[in-house]
N, C-alpha and C positions, 0 to 999 in steps of 0.2 A: 504494500500500500504506500503510495506517494502522497506527501503533503504538497499540494499544488497552489500556486498563485496564478490567477487569471487576470489578464489586463486587456480590456476591450472597451471602447466607448459606447457600445450598444448593450444596455442592461439585459435585453432579451437573449442576446447571444451568450452573455455571461451565465445566465440562468440555465440555458439549454446545455452548454458545455458542462456546467457543474452537475446537473442531473445525470448526464451521460457518464461522466467520470465516476460519480458515486456508484452508478450501476455496475461498473467494472472494478469497484473496490478502492478507489482513490478518495482522498479527502481534500476538498477545496478549503484551504485555511484563510485565504484572502481573495477578494475580488476588488479590482480597481478600474475606474473608468478614464484615468489619465496617467501620464507618466509621473506627475507630481504626487498623485495619490499612491501610486505603486511604490515610489521611493520612500515616502513616509511610512508605509506599511512594512517595507523591508527593514527599516530601522527598529521595528518592534519584534519581528519574528521572521526568521529565514525559512523559506520553503525548501523542499527538496528539489523542486523544478518550477520553472515559470513558463506560461504559455502567453505570448505577447502578440497582439494585433499590430500589423504594420501601420495601416492607415487609421489615424485617429483625427481629432479636430484640427490639429495643426499640420496636417499632411502626413509625412512619414515619421510621426512622433514615436512610433515603436522603435525605429532605428536609433533615435536619440536616447531613448530609455536604455537600450542595450549598452550603448557606450557609457552612459552615466552609471549603470550597475557595474560595469567592468572597471570603472575608476574608483569605486568605493574602497575605503580603507579596510573595512572588515573583509578579510580574505574569504571567509566562508560564504558570505553574501555575494561578493564580487565574482566568485567562481561557480555560482549556482547554474546548472544547465538551463538553457533557454531554447524553447521551440517557438519559432515565429509562425504566425498564422496570417494568411493573406487571401483576399478574394480578387485581387487584381488580375490574376491569370484568367479569370472567367470573363473579364470585360475588355482586355487589351492584349496586344502582342508582347508587351513588356514582360520580362522574366526577371524575378529576383534570384532565382536559382535554376539550374539546368534541368532538363527532362531527366528522369531517372535513368534512362538508357544512354544519355549523352556522355557522362563520365568525364567532362572537361574540368570540373572542380568539385570540391567537397563542400558541405554546408557551412563550415566555419572559416573557409578560406578568405572571404572578403568581409564578412561581418562575423564577430565572435559569438556565434550561436551554434548550437549542436544539432538543430533540426528545423525542418519546415513542414507545414501542412497547408494544403489549400482549403479555402472555404468554398462551399459548405464542408465543414469538417466531418470526416468519416471517423467515428468513434474507435473502431477497431484499429485503424491506422495510427491514430493518436495514442491509444493505449499501448500499441506495439512500440512506438517510438519512446514513450515514457519508460517502458520495461527495458528496452535496449540501452537507453542513456543511463538509467539508474544502476543497471547491471554493470556498466562500464565504470561508473563512479564508485560504487560500493563493492 
């Protein structure tokens, strides 16, 4: 069971992902609707893993949150595994990461994250990534 922090500006998405993660045995310990809210919550309690939306009210706020987390002085929090979530691949040709068969680069090569999921999020895919990442950490 992972202790998860969810960051997304859409409360209905937060609730949906929370219910889905709980159904597969994970605990959502924090939900945040902005980078500022997430950083404040991280100062109180470090999750095992974070799932962060890319596009929030200020554009690519999720990217900025990742860099802010990686610069934190608390090494435990600064090194928490992060999975980025994006819906942009559904609406544009822009790609934040390559096709799974492309193999040109790995998830953390350009942005210090450990995984990516496309929205709408497939719970089994997300749960599998969480298991893989926490297995690698622990």
